[in-house]
N, C-alpha and C positions, 0 to 999 in steps of 0.2 A: 261339705260341711265343715266349718271351722271347730278346732277344739280349744281348750283352755289350758295354758301353759303357765309355769311360775319362772320368772325372771331370775337367772342365776347371779345376777348382780345386786339387784335392789329387793327381790323377794316379790315383787308386784305381779300379779296375775295378767295375763293378756292371751289375746286370741290369735291363732293362726292355723293355716291349712295343714293337714296331716303330712302332705308331701313336702311342706317348707322345713328347712333346717335351723329356723331362727331359735335361739336359745335366749335371747334378750328381748325386753320391750322396747328399746329405743337405740339410736344410734350411739348416744352418750354411754349407755349401759355396755354396749357391744365393744366401744373402745377400751371402756375400762376393764372388762373382761379380757381383752386381747393383751393389755398391759400386765395384768395379773398372770397370764399364761407365759409371757415373756420373762417376767421377772423370776418365775418358779421354774424357768428351764435349767436344765443341769449347767453347772459351772464348773470351772476347773481353774487351778493355778498354773503359770506358765512362766518360763524365765525369758527374758528378752534376749534376742540373739545379738543385740548390740551392747547395750549397758549392763546385762546381766541382772536386771531388777525384776522381781518377782510381781505378777500382776494377774488379776483375775478376769476371766473371759469365759462366753458361752462356748461350750464344747463344738458346737456346729461351725464356729468361725474359724478360718483359716490363719488368723493373724499371727505373726511370730514375733512381733515388736510391741513394746509397751505405748508407744506415742507416734504420732505423724513424724516428728524429728527422726526418731530412731528408724522408721520405715524409709524415710529418703535415704539415709546413710546406708541401710542394708540394700536398697535397689542400685545406689551408685557402686557399692562393692561388688554386687552381682554382675553389673553391666562391665566392670573392670576386669574380672575375671572370665568373662566369656570370650572364648577364642574368637578372632575376626574370621568373617565369612571370607570363603575362598572367591577369588575373582570370577565374574561369570564369562564364560566362554562367548566370544563374539558370535552372533548368530549369522551364519552365510547363507544368503539365498541367491538366486539367479534371476535375472532381468527376463521377464516373459517374452520380451520382443527379440534380443539379441544374445541372450544367455550369459551375459557378462556377470561376474560376481557383485553382490551387493552386501557390504558388511556394516552393520550397526546403524541401519536407518529404518528402525522400527517396521511398519507395515508397507514400506515401499515395495512396489511391484516392478518398476522399470529403473534402470540406470539413469544417472544425471543427463547423459547424452540423448537416450530416448525419449526421455521426459521433456527435454527441451525441444526435439525434433516434433513431438507429438504436439506441444503447444503450438508450434509453427503451421503444422498442418491444420490444427483446428482453427487457427486464426485464417489460415489461406482459404478454408471452406467457408469461413464465415464472410470474406470478403466478396463472394460470388452469390451470396443470399439476397433475396429481396429485402430483407429486413436491414442489412447493411446498407444496401443502395438507398433505401428511403431515409435512413438516419442521415446518411453521408449528404444527401441532397438537402435536408433540412438545415444542416449545419452550413453547407455552402451558401444556401439562401439568405441565412442569417447574417453570415459573414459579409455577404455582398450589400445586405441592408445597412450594416454598420459602417462599411468601408466604402462608400461610392466612389471616392476619388483613388483609392487603389485599384478598384475594378475597373475604372474607365482607363487609367494609364496603363494597366496591364493589356486591355483589349485593344488599344491604339497601338501599341508596340506590336502585337501579334498580326494586325491587320495591315500594318504599313512598315514593313521591316526595311524597305528602301529608303524611308526617311530618317531612320535611326541616326542618332550621333552618339557614337560610342565614345564617351569622355575618357575612360580608362579601361583597361583590361588587364587581369592579373596574368602572371607568366606561368601559372600551374599547368601541369598536364593533367588532362581530365581522362585520359585513355578512350578516346572517342566518344565520350558521354555528353560532350557539349557543355556550354556554359550558359549561366543563368543572366537575365537582363535585370539588373537592380537599379530602381529609380531613387534617385537621391533627393529629388523634388517631385512630387506627384502631380504639381500644377504644370510641369514639363514632362509631358509623356514620351517624348521623342528622345531626351538626353538620358542615357541609361549608362551604367558601370556594368561591364561584362566579366562576371566573376564564376569561378567554380562553385561547387557546392559547399566545401568547406570556407572558402573565403566570404561566401554569401552569409552562411550561418554566422561567422565571427564578425561581419559587419552589423549584422541585425543586433547580435550581442552587445556590440559597442554602442548602437543606438539605444538599446535598452538601458544601458548603464548611464548615458548621458540624460536621457529623459528622467532616470532616478535622481540624478544630481541637478535636475532644473537647469541643464545646460541650454545653450542657444541651439537653434537648428544646424543641421549638418552642412558643412561647406566643402567645397572640392579640397581644400586643403586637410581635411579629415579623412580622407580616402586610405583605407587599410592597405598594408603590404600583404602579399601573398605567402603562404604557409613556409614556403622556402626561404623566405627573407628577401626575395626580390621585389623592387619597386613596380608599383602598377604602371604600364605605359599606356599611351594616349594614342589611339588609332581611329580610323573612320571606317564606316561600312556602307557600301554603295551598290546600287543594282541588285545583283543575286545575293547579297548578304556575305559574300565571301570576305574575310579579313585582309585588309591591305597591308604592306609591311609596318613595322613598328616605327612610325614617325610622329612627330609632333607637329599638330595643324596649328596654323596661324589663326588669329583672330579674323583676318580678312577671308580664310578658307571656311571657317565654321559659321560666319554670319549668313552667307546665302542659304546654307542648309537649315540654318536655324528658321530663317524667315520662311522656308518653304514648309516646315513643320508647322510653323505657327499659321501659315494660311491653311494647311490641311486640318488643323485643330479648330479653326473657325468656320469649316464648312458645315452647312444647316444639317446635312444627313448625320455627320458624325455628332453633333450637338444632340440631334434626336434620339440617336441611340444611347447617348448618355442619360437623357431623360427618361 
């Protein structure tokens, strides 16, 4: 049951439950009463630590300066007088795989070498998963759909190596890894440049630069030189695919092979495969 009380601010009577601690009739009277209590709090005079001015302040406040400007000066003086922090000792940990020391790398658990090898091992395992095989197959099918001419030229060069006309071959040593067949014109699938992996990458980079510059199509005069600076030699490949001695073929020698390649490319079975 409510009881009747008298507001300590305005003197008006109001009702409140006995358990409530209300002393005022409204929020406005409550704020006024709080202001009176704050103004009535014990105050004292202090001397500013910066300018020496005497100022009045409530005893409960820890302020030592008379204004914000003096407070900023006091803080700068305090920071300047504070001794510098000693340098932290580098935290030395050990690799959980090889035990090598790891210094100053935060929460690292492995050294740089083990971390690199771990990434390689993770990638190697991923290459054998069904997820990678499906993703690789999707990309391969998409590439074949976008590049039918490249796919056809590559397939013809693999299926009929005896008909290949190797126009140029780089003089680089591949350490037994073999060389790539690069088509300078995909409409002529049997005329290729035989290049090592580095020279092949350099040739494609050159072609990309030419495309960016809106240059004309690649000609035989634009064939690159090998990495060691030696010029690319012109050879022929017959029969079992072994390289003949580095010689320059005459147009009379190249023409019969080119006609044979043209005849093979016009066979219905090969065109059916392309379609």
